[in-house]
C-alpha positions as CSV (number, residue, x, y, z in Angstrom):
1,M,-114.9,217.0,56.5
2,Q,-116.6,217.8,52.9
3,V,-114.9,218.6,49.5
4,D,-115.6,221.9,48.0
5,S,-116.2,222.2,44.1
6,S,-112.3,222.9,43.8
7,G,-111.7,219.3,45.4
8,R,-110.4,221.0,48.8
9,V,-110.7,219.4,52.0
10,L,-110.4,222.0,54.9
11,L,-108.6,220.1,58.1
12,P,-110.1,220.5,61.4
13,A,-107.8,222.8,63.4
14,K,-107.2,220.1,66.0
15,I,-105.8,218.0,63.4
16,R,-103.7,220.3,62.3
17,K,-102.7,221.4,65.4
18,Q,-101.9,217.9,66.2
19,L,-100.0,217.5,63.1
20,K,-98.3,220.5,63.7
21,L,-99.5,221.8,60.3
22,E,-99.1,225.9,59.4
23,R,-100.5,227.7,56.4
24,G,-98.5,226.5,53.4
25,S,-97.4,223.0,54.8
26,K,-96.6,220.5,52.5
27,L,-98.7,217.4,52.7
28,I,-97.9,214.0,50.2
29,A,-101.3,212.0,49.6
30,R,-101.9,208.4,48.7
31,V,-105.1,206.2,47.9
32,E,-104.1,203.2,50.2
33,Q,-106.8,200.4,49.4
34,D,-110.1,202.8,49.5
35,Q,-108.6,204.9,52.1
36,L,-106.9,208.6,51.6
37,V,-103.7,208.7,53.7
38,L,-102.3,211.6,54.4
39,H,-98.4,212.3,55.1
40,T,-96.1,215.3,56.1
41,R,-93.3,215.4,54.0
42,E,-91.0,214.4,57.0
43,R,-92.9,211.4,57.6
44,A,-92.5,210.8,54.3
45,L,-88.9,211.6,53.6
46,R,-87.9,209.4,56.8
47,K,-90.1,206.2,56.0
48,A,-88.2,206.1,52.3
49,Q,-85.0,206.5,54.4
50,A,-86.1,203.9,57.0
51,Y,-87.0,201.8,53.8
52,F,-84.2,202.3,51.7
53,S,-81.4,202.1,54.6
54,K,-82.3,198.1,54.7
55,F,-80.5,198.0,51.4
56,R,-77.3,199.6,52.5
57,K,-74.2,197.7,53.7
58,K,-73.0,199.3,57.6
59,G,-70.6,202.3,56.5
60,E,-71.3,202.8,53.2
61,L,-72.6,205.7,52.1
62,W,-74.6,205.7,48.4
63,S,-73.5,210.2,48.2
64,E,-69.9,208.6,47.7
65,E,-70.7,205.9,45.8
66,L,-71.9,208.5,43.3
67,I,-69.5,210.7,43.3
68,R,-67.1,207.8,42.5
69,E,-69.1,206.6,39.8
70,R,-69.2,210.6,38.5
71,K,-65.9,211.3,38.4
72,E,-64.7,207.4,36.8
73,E,-67.6,209.2,34.3
74,A,-65.7,212.3,33.5
75,R,-62.3,210.7,33.4
76,R,-63.6,208.2,30.3
77,E,-65.3,211.6,28.7
78,L,-61.8,213.3,29.2
79,E,-60.2,210.1,27.4
80,E,-62.4,210.1,24.6
81,G,-62.2,212.8,24.1
């Protein structure tokens, strides 16, 4: 593979097929030590979900906690205003 004058790299068709990438597919790039690592957005999302799930208590939904906090915040604003 080569980097063109615009900094783009063309992924070979075999790799695109393996990863089921189509035109317009979104990738996330990061550098690990001296390597460039590419992930599909779906893979990066699954990895992030797996990481953060370690901090969640069983049966606890952070979305419900966030909704409770927002409702409490709104209630306090109404009381103050």
